[in-house]
N, C-alpha and C positions, 0 to 999 in steps of 0.2 A: 504494500500500500504506500502511496506517495502523498506528500503534502507539499504543494508548490507555493513558494513565497517569493518575496522580493529581496533586494540586496541588503536590507536591514537585518535579515536573519543570518547573514554570513558570519557575524562576530559571536553570536550567542552559542558557544560550544556546549554549555550545560543543557540548553533547551534541546539541542540535537541529540545528545546522549539520552536525555529523559524520553524523548519521542521514540527513539530506537529501542530502548529497553522496555518501557511501559506499554507502548501501543504497537510496537513492531512496525513503525512507520518511518520511511526515509524522507528526509527534508531535502527538497530540490530548490535551488535558488541560482540566479545568474551570478557567475563569478565576476569580480571587478576587473577592470582592464589591467591594473598593475599587479594582479596575483599571478604567481607562476603556474598554478594549477588552472587549466583551461576547463570550460564547461563541456562535459561529455555530450556526444551527439544525441543519446537517448534523452538526456535532460533538456536539450534544446527543443526537441519535439513537444515535450510536455509544457515548456515555457511558452511556446507559440500559442497553445490552446488557452493558457492563462490570460494572455493579453487580449484574446478575442472576448472572453467573458468580462474582463474589466471594461472593455470598450462598450459592451452592451449596457452595462450599468451606467456608464457615463452618458450614453445616449438617452436612457430612460430618465436620468436626473435633469435633463433639459426642461422637462415639464415641471412647472412650479408646484403643481398640486401633489406630485409624487415627492419632490424634494423637501417640501415643507410639511408633508403629512397633515393636510388640512381636513381630511375626512374623519368623521367621528367613529364610524363603524369600520371594522376590518374588511367586511364584505364589499363595501363601497370602494375602499382603497384598493383592494385586490382587483375589483372590476375595472378600475381606471388603469391599473398596471396592464391588464390584458388589452384594454382598448389602445393604450399608448404603444404597446408592443405590435399590435396589428397595424397601427398607423406608421410606425417606423419601418417595419420589415415587410410590408406588402410589395409585391412586384408587379 
């Protein structure tokens, strides 16, 4: 099992060890330019998928109603997320 994160996770060695020991999860993050260890090809494929998901959330947050959470009911909020998704990704 993998957990894909950003460059901020690179320094936290204790968190990496805790994830590996407790949850049997490998932490994948992009390596920094000045590191001697390069990002493996398998990790690059997973990181590409991470950026796609982040971009979807960024597009959804363009709608003020979603960003500010103006709806009182969860069902109304969820419905507007579905509506915004249809509006953004229709072809």
